[in-house]
C-alpha positions in Angstrom: 240.1 -93.5 110.1 236.6 -93.3 108.8 236.1 -91.3 105.6 234.5 -87.8 106.2 231.0 -87.6 105.0 231.5 -84.0 103.9 234.9 -82.7 102.8 236.2 -79.8 100.8 239.7 -79.1 99.4 240.6 -75.6 98.4 237.0 -74.8 97.5 236.8 -71.3 96.0 234.0 -69.3 94.4 234.2 -66.0 92.6 231.2 -63.9 91.5 232.9 -61.6 89.0 235.8 -60.0 90.9 234.2 -60.8 94.3 235.6 -63.8 96.1 232.6 -65.3 98.0 234.5 -68.4 99.4 238.2 -68.5 99.7 240.2 -71.7 99.7 237.9 -73.7 102.0 239.3 -76.9 103.6 236.7 -78.6 105.7 236.1 -82.1 107.0 232.9 -83.3 108.7 232.5 -86.8 110.1 229.4 -89.1 110.0 226.9 -88.3 112.8 228.3 -84.8 113.5 226.2 -81.7 113.9 228.5 -79.0 112.4 227.7 -75.3 112.5 228.8 -72.9 109.8 228.8 -69.6 111.8 229.2 -66.1 110.4 227.5 -62.8 109.6 225.2 -62.5 106.7 227.3 -62.4 103.5 230.1 -64.4 105.0 230.0 -67.1 102.3 228.0 -69.8 104.1 225.1 -70.1 101.6 227.5 -70.1 98.7 229.4 -73.0 100.3 226.1 -74.9 100.7 225.2 -74.3 97.1 228.5 -75.8 96.0 228.0 -78.8 98.3 224.6 -79.4 96.7 225.9 -79.0 93.1 223.7 -76.0 92.6 226.6 -73.7 91.7 230.0 -74.6 90.3 233.2 -73.8 92.3 235.7 -71.6 90.5 238.4 -73.9 91.8 238.9 -76.7 94.4 236.6 -79.7 95.0 233.8 -80.8 97.4 232.8 -84.3 98.2 229.6 -85.3 100.0 228.8 -89.0 100.8 231.8 -89.8 98.6 230.3 -88.0 95.6 231.5 -84.9 93.7 228.4 -82.6 93.6 229.6 -80.8 90.5 229.9 -84.0 88.5 227.2 -86.2 90.2 224.5 -83.7 91.3 221.6 -86.1 91.0 223.1 -88.9 93.2 224.0 -86.2 95.8 220.5 -84.9 95.9 219.3 -88.5 96.6 221.5 -88.7 99.7 221.3 -85.1 100.9 218.3 -83.3 102.3 218.4 -79.5 102.0 216.2 -77.0 103.9 216.6 -73.3 102.8 215.8 -70.4 105.2 212.4 -69.9 103.6 210.4 -73.1 102.8 207.5 -72.8 100.4 204.3 -75.0 100.5 201.0 -75.0 98.8 198.9 -73.1 101.3 195.6 -74.7 100.2 196.8 -78.2 100.8 197.1 -79.8 104.2 200.5 -80.7 105.8 199.9 -84.4 104.9 198.9 -83.5 101.3 202.0 -81.4 100.8 204.2 -84.1 102.2 202.6 -86.8 99.9 203.3 -84.6 96.9 206.9 -84.1 97.9 207.3 -87.9 98.6 205.9 -88.8 95.1 208.3 -86.2 93.5 211.1 -88.0 95.2 210.1 -91.3 93.7 208.8 -93.0 96.8 206.5 -95.9 95.8 202.8 -95.3 96.2 202.3 -98.2 98.6 204.8 -96.6 101.0 204.4 -92.9 100.6 201.4 -92.3 102.8 202.6 -94.3 105.8 206.1 -92.7 105.5 204.6 -89.2 105.3 202.5 -89.8 108.5 205.6 -91.2 110.2 207.6 -88.1 109.3 204.9 -85.7 110.6 204.9 -87.6 113.9 208.7 -87.4 113.9 208.7 -83.6 113.7 205.8 -83.2 116.2 203.0 -82.3 113.7 200.8 -85.4 114.2 197.9 -83.3 115.5 198.1 -80.8 112.6 198.6 -83.1 109.6 195.1 -82.4 108.3 195.3 -78.6 108.7 195.9 -76.4 105.7 199.5 -75.2 105.6 198.3 -71.6 105.0 197.2 -71.6 108.7 200.6 -72.7 110.0 202.9 -70.4 112.0 206.5 -69.9 110.9 207.7 -72.5 113.4 205.2 -75.1 112.2 206.2 -74.5 108.6 209.9 -75.0 109.6 208.9 -78.4 111.2 207.0 -79.3 108.0 210.1 -78.3 106.1 212.1 -80.7 108.2 209.6 -83.5 107.4 210.0 -82.6 103.8 213.7 -83.1 104.0 213.4 -86.3 106.0 210.9 -88.1 103.9 213.5 -89.3 101.4 215.5 -90.7 104.3 218.8 -88.8 103.6 222.2 -89.5 105.0 222.9 -85.8 105.4 220.7 -82.8 106.1 221.8 -79.2 105.4 219.9 -76.5 107.1 220.4 -72.9 106.0 219.3 -70.4 108.8 216.6 -72.8 110.0 215.4 -70.7 112.9 215.0 -67.4 111.1 211.8 -65.7 112.1 210.9 -68.2 114.8 210.0 -67.0 118.4 212.4 -68.0 121.2 210.3 -70.9 122.4 209.9 -72.2 118.9 213.7 -72.0 118.4 214.4 -74.0 121.6 211.9 -76.7 120.4 213.3 -76.8 116.9 216.9 -77.1 118.1 215.9 -79.9 120.5 214.2 -81.7 117.6 217.5 -81.4 115.6 219.4 -82.9 118.5 216.9 -85.8 118.8 217.0 -86.6 115.1 220.8 -86.7 115.2 220.8 -89.0 118.2 218.0 -91.3 117.0 218.9 -91.6 113.3 222.6 -90.8 113.4 222.1 -88.1 110.8 225.0 -85.9 109.8 223.7 -82.3 110.1 225.3 -79.1 108.6 223.7 -76.1 110.1 224.3 -72.6 108.8 223.5 -69.6 111.1 224.6 -66.2 112.3 223.0 -66.8 115.8 225.9 -67.7 118.1 224.0 -69.1 121.0 221.9 -71.3 118.9 224.9 -72.8 117.2 226.6 -73.3 120.6 223.5 -75.0 121.9 223.3 -77.8 119.4 226.6 -78.2 117.4 229.4 -80.6 118.2 231.9 -78.4 116.2 231.7 -75.0 114.5 233.5 -73.3 111.7 233.8 -69.5 112.0 233.3 -67.8 108.6 234.1 -64.1 107.9 234.4 -62.5 104.5 234.6 -65.9 102.7 237.4 -67.2 104.9 237.1 -70.1 107.4 239.0 -68.4 110.3 238.9 -71.4 112.6 237.1 -74.7 113.3 236.7 -77.1 116.2 234.7 -77.6 119.3 234.2 -74.8 121.8 237.0 -76.1 124.2 239.5 -76.4 121.4 238.8 -72.9 119.9 239.0 -71.3 123.4 242.2 -73.1 124.2 243.8 -72.0 120.9 242.6 -68.4 121.2 243.1 -67.7 124.9 246.2 -69.9 125.4 248.2 -67.1 127.1 245.5 -66.8 129.8 243.0 -69.6 129.5 241.9 -69.5 133.2 239.7 -66.6 134.3 238.3 -66.1 137.8 235.9 -63.4 139.0 236.1 -62.4 142.6 233.0 -60.6 143.9 233.6 -58.2 146.7 231.0 -57.0 149.2 231.6 -53.3 148.3 233.1 -51.7 145.2 236.6 -50.6 146.1 238.4 -47.6 144.7 240.6 -48.5 141.8 243.7 -47.6 143.8 242.6 -49.9 146.7 242.9 -53.1 144.6 246.6 -54.1 144.8 247.0 -54.9 141.1 250.7 -55.2 141.1 250.7 -57.6 144.0 248.1 -59.8 142.2 250.2 -59.7 139.0 253.1 -60.9 141.1 251.2 -64.1 141.9 252.2 -67.3 139.8 250.8 -67.4 136.3 248.6 -64.2 136.6 248.6 -62.3 133.3 245.9 -59.6 133.6 243.7 -57.9 136.3 240.6 -56.0 135.6 238.3 -54.2 138.1 234.7 -53.5 137.3 232.6 -52.1 140.2 232.8 -54.8 142.9 234.2 -57.5 140.6 237.9 -58.2 140.1 238.6 -60.4 137.1 241.9 -62.2 137.0 243.2 -64.0 134.0 246.1 -66.4 134.1 247.9 -69.4 132.7 246.7 -71.8 135.4 244.0 -72.1 137.9 245.1 -70.6 141.2 241.6 -69.8 142.6 242.5 -71.0 146.2 245.6 -68.7 146.2 243.5 -65.8 145.0 240.9 -66.2 147.7 243.5 -66.4 150.4 245.2 -63.3 149.0 242.0 -61.2 149.0 241.1 -62.3 152.6 244.6 -61.5 153.8 244.2 -58.0 152.4 241.0 -57.5 154.3 238.5 -57.7 151.5 235.1 -59.3 152.1 234.4 -61.8 149.4 230.8 -62.6 148.5 231.4 -64.9 145.5 234.0 -66.6 143.4 233.2 -67.7 139.8 235.4 -69.4 137.2 234.6 -68.1 133.8 234.2 -70.4 130.8 234.7 -68.9 127.4 231.5 -69.2 125.3 231.1 -69.0 121.5 230.3 -65.3 121.8 233.7 -64.4 123.2 235.5 -66.8 120.8 233.7 -65.5 117.7 234.3 -61.8 118.5 237.9 -62.4 119.4 238.5 -64.2 116.1 236.7 -61.5 114.2 238.6 -58.8 116.0 242.0 -60.4 115.4 241.2 -61.0 111.7 240.1 -57.4 111.3 243.3 -56.1 113.0 245.5 -58.1 110.7 243.6 -56.8 107.6 244.0 -53.2 108.8 247.7 -53.6 109.2 248.1 -55.5 105.9 245.8 -53.2 103.8 246.2 -49.7 105.2 249.6 -49.3 103.5 248.2 -50.3 100.2 245.0 -48.2 100.4 242.8 -51.3 100.1 241.4 -51.4 103.6 238.2 -49.5 103.1 237.3 -51.4 100.0 238.2 -54.8 101.6 236.3 -54.1 104.8 233.0 -53.1 103.3 233.1 -55.7 100.5 233.3 -58.6 103.0 229.8 -57.7 104.3 228.1 -57.6 100.9 225.5 -60.3 100.2 227.3 -63.5 98.9 
């Protein structure tokens, strides 16, 4: 099995008495786009700082590209490109001039730096704006320039912390597509931190769900959904022509069908969750009962449902564990403080 390019073992970080990251075990393979997903203050940025060697873990260990960032921070910085949520540039310089400056700081030889800077600006779609002053750039253009800044040293891994913050929806779509293309063309390993669920779902191969410093779960969408909704993984929505009275829907008869676990009626939609796909049986059942069906849709669980269910389950466990000790209120509010 190939060695993970990013891995952590029991990584933990305290700020005083506040535990920002709690016993993190994580493994990310070469060429993956992995999303760290969680609300603000969940511990994502603290994790990134430890991976970069910018803050010391209280306990545990991280390795990135086979290096320990706490002991070998400079070699790690040579192999890893990092883009924070707010990238700063010299506004009076052009995009090309800013990138040349960054390239020289990274030790790129003078005979290579100009051609490489131009190549990176083309790569991120700024070829027509390379001679414009950065002070005139939109937020989205600055993020693209930030990506060129990261790429110019030709890293093996790039870490993006809330990269789409403050970008309009069209710019977000373009930026995420750029990330996907870079991953495919260059085989880059990408760690993306975000609290925007749909953006993470759109671009990441796997996600880790972070809440209150804990990694609650990690995997691809299908695996997370299967683990979380294993008692009723198949959901079918039956759309009826008219909204029936609640009493008119024979819920008990539907529940008697094989593998059906739950029946919910909302206006003219009947949602049936079960342990296996019995869509043909359901359609025949409703027709036999005299209902006019206008549509049938199988529901796929997205990251939104997965995230909120994990969050809900975790919170319920905390309530039951902490109410008896009087710690619930303090614990609940502390997990949302800025890490």
